[in-house]
N, C-alpha and C positions, 0 to 999 in steps of 0.2 A: 351271629349278630347281623342285623340289617345294616345296609349302607348308611341310612339316616342315623342310627344309633352310633355307628362307628365314627361318623363325621362329628356328632355331638361330643363324643368322648375325646376325639383329637382336639377339638376347639377348647374343651375344658382344660385339657392337659397342657395346651400350648402356652408359652409365656406371653405376658401382656405386650401390647405395642410399645415401641420405643418411647413414645411420649409418656405412657403410663409409668414405665420403668424410670424414666428421668424424673417424673414427679415424685415417685416414692423415694428415689435417692435424694431429691431435694428436701423432703420431709425429714429424712435421717440427718442430713447436715444441719437442718434447723434445730435439731435437738442439742447441738453443740453450742448454740448461742448463749443459753443461760449459764452453763458452766464457765464459758469464757468470760462472760460479764462478771460472774462472781469472782473468778480468778483476778480480773482486772481491779475490781473493788478491793480485794484482799491486798493486792500489790500497792494500791494507793494508800490504804490505811496503814500498812507497815512502813512504807517509804516516808510518809508524813509523820510517823511516830504518834499516831492518834491513840494507839493502845500500847501498853507495855509489851515488849517482846516475850515476857514471861507468860502473858495471857494469850498472845497471838504472834507466834514467830513468823518471820517473813517467808514468802514462797521459796526464795533461794535457800534459806536455812533448812526448810523441810525437804527440798529437793536433794540437798547435800546429805542429810540424814537418811533419806530413802536410798540413795546410792550406797552409803556406808552399810545400811542394813542388809542389802543384797550382795554387794560386791566388795565390801571392806575386807582387808587382809589381816585384821587383828581380831582378838576375842575378848574385848572389853565386856564386862558384865554389869547388870543392873541389880541393885539390891542384893549383891553378893553372889547369886546363883544363876540368874537369868542372863544369857548372852544376848548381845545386841549386834555389834559390828560383825558383819559377815555371817550372821545367823539367820538371815531372812528366809531362805528356802527351808531351813530346818524348822523354824517356827510355823511357816505356812504349811509345810507338809504335815506337821502334827495336828494343826487345826483342821485341815481338809480331811485327814483320816478320821478324826473324831466325829466330824460333822457327817461324813459320808456313811460310816458304819451306823451311826445312830439314826440318820434319816432313812436309810433303807429299811432298818428294822421298824421304824415308825410307820413307813408306808405299808409294809407287809401287815402289821397288826391293825392299822387303821382301815385298810381295805377289807380285811376279813371281818372285823367287827362292824364296819359300816354296811357291808353286804348283809350281815346277820340282822342288823337293825332295820334295814330297808326292806328285807324280804319277809321278816317274821314279826307279826303283831305281838306275839307273846314275848319275844326277846325285847322288843321296843318297850312294852309295858314294864318288864322286869328291870331293864338296864338304863333306860333313858333318864329317869330322875337322878340316879347315882352319877352317871357320866356327865350330865349337865352341871351337877354340883361340883364335881372335880374339875371340870373345865373352867369354872369361875375362880379357882384358886390361883392367885398371882404366882408367876414363875419363881420369883425370889423366895416365896414361902416354901417351895420344895427343896431349896438348897440346904437348910439345916438338916432336914430329914435324910437327904441324899448323903450328906457327910456322915450322919450317924450310921446309915445302912452300909455304905461302901467305903467310908474312910476318905482321907485326903488323897487326891490324885485322879487317876483315869476313870475309875468306876463312877464316881460322883459326877464328873464332867459329862460322861456319856448319858447318864440318867437324866440330867437336866436338859440336854439337847433332845433326847427322845421325847420327853414330856412336852416340850415346846413344839416339836414337829408333828406330834400325834394328832392333835385336835383338828387342824384344818383338813387333813385327809379323811378322818373319821366322819366329820360333819358333812363334807362334800359328797362322799360316797353314799352315806345313808340318806341324805336329802335327795340326791339325784336319782338314786335307785327307787326311792319311794314315789317319785313323780313320773316314772316311766308309764306312758299311756297303756291302758288295758288292751287297747286294740292291737298294739305290737305283740303283746303276749299271746293273745288269742290267734293272731295270724301265724305266729311261730308254731303254736300247738297244732293248727290245722295243717301246716306243712310237714308235720311229723317230728318236731323237735321234742325229745324226751323232757319231762318235767325237771329232771335232775340237772339238765344242761341249760335251762333257761337263764340262769345267772350269768353264764359265760357267753351265750349266743344272743341274748336279748337285753338283759338288764345292764350289764357292764358296758357293752358298746353304746347303748342309748344314753347312758349317763356320762360318757367319756368327756364331753366338753366341760361339764362342771367338775368332773374329777381332775382334769388337767389344771383347771384354775386352782383347785385345792392343792395339787402337787406343787404348783408354783409358789403359793403362799406358804406351804409347809417348808419348802426348801429355803425360802427367805427367812422364815422364823428359826429354822434350824441353824442357819448361819449366824443370825443375830444372837442366838442363845449360846454360841461358842464362847463368847466373852464371859457370860455368866458362869458357864461350866468351868472355865479356866480360872475362875476365882477360887476354886476348891482345892488349891494347893499344888497345881501343876507348875512345873518350871520350864515347860516348852509349849509354844503356841503363841499366836499373835495376841490373844487376850492376856496371856501371862506376861508378855513383853510390855503391853500397855499398862498393866497394873504395876509392874516394877518401875516403869518410867515415871508414872505418877508419884510413886513414893520418893523417887530421887529428884523430882521437879524438872524432868526433861520433857517440856511441852512439845517440842518439835518431834520427839519420838512417839508421843501419844498421837499426834496428827498423822505421822507415818502409818500407825496402825489403822487409823480411820480411813486413810487413802487405800490401804491394802484391803480392808473389809469391803469398802464400796466397790472397788474394781473387781474383786473376785465375785461379789454378789451379783454385779451386773453381768459378768461373763457367764456365770452359772445359770442365771435366768434365761439369757439368750440361747445357751446350749440346750436347756430343757425345752424351751419353746420350739427350737428347730427339731429336736428329737421327737416331739409329740405332734408336730404340725400335721402329719399325714393321718393321725388318729381322728382329728377333728375337722379335717378339710370339708367333709360332707356337710357339717353344720353351718358352713358359711355360704352354701350354695343357694 
């Protein structure tokens, strides 16, 4: 490597100047402004009793319920069988496991089928109409069929999450692979890349920025589908807790579930972005 190339690589890898880092940190702090304003508005509405506490419990009531959910020392149940107090980690663990297993399977299937559609005109002609029709089916429409096929409980919940997470990956991979420039493929062939390895050495790397976007959307949809899947008769999971709380009229516990879903979804997206950042760093150059 020449000295000039080495210098360029070091400059590209070096962190930005302190002023740039401070500006980025300031932008992150700015993102807290709207949530804090909403929290303040919520406090004002509840303290002035502008809405019934049954419709909108106070922030303090929700905070207490959140503490009981994760750190309570009793085992009160909702709707007879769903625990709440002290059961937060149990419910969260069940939801994360369902989501993780179903999402990974959806990513695997979506990537393989997406590559097939992007690389083969015949496969696209055969499968594209059917897949586009199935993609248009609302998620709730799959729930009765999942219950018939898998019965109440775990199987139906995972099936619903899988269906919700599949389409973003499949569409992102197939569209991105189909748009890879022919020049990239021809260059790889001139450099001796076997045809059978083009998908791994050319198509998939070139498509990674769009694929990462599809993965992020897929993970978000998988997590939001958890509550739909947990309506299928499960007695463990954040969605199951929220459904039972609704039946017993415990609005503050429903809001606790919303807070948990929002927090975990944000953290999962940040972790995925951090994990995939090096894959797409070249696309921002």
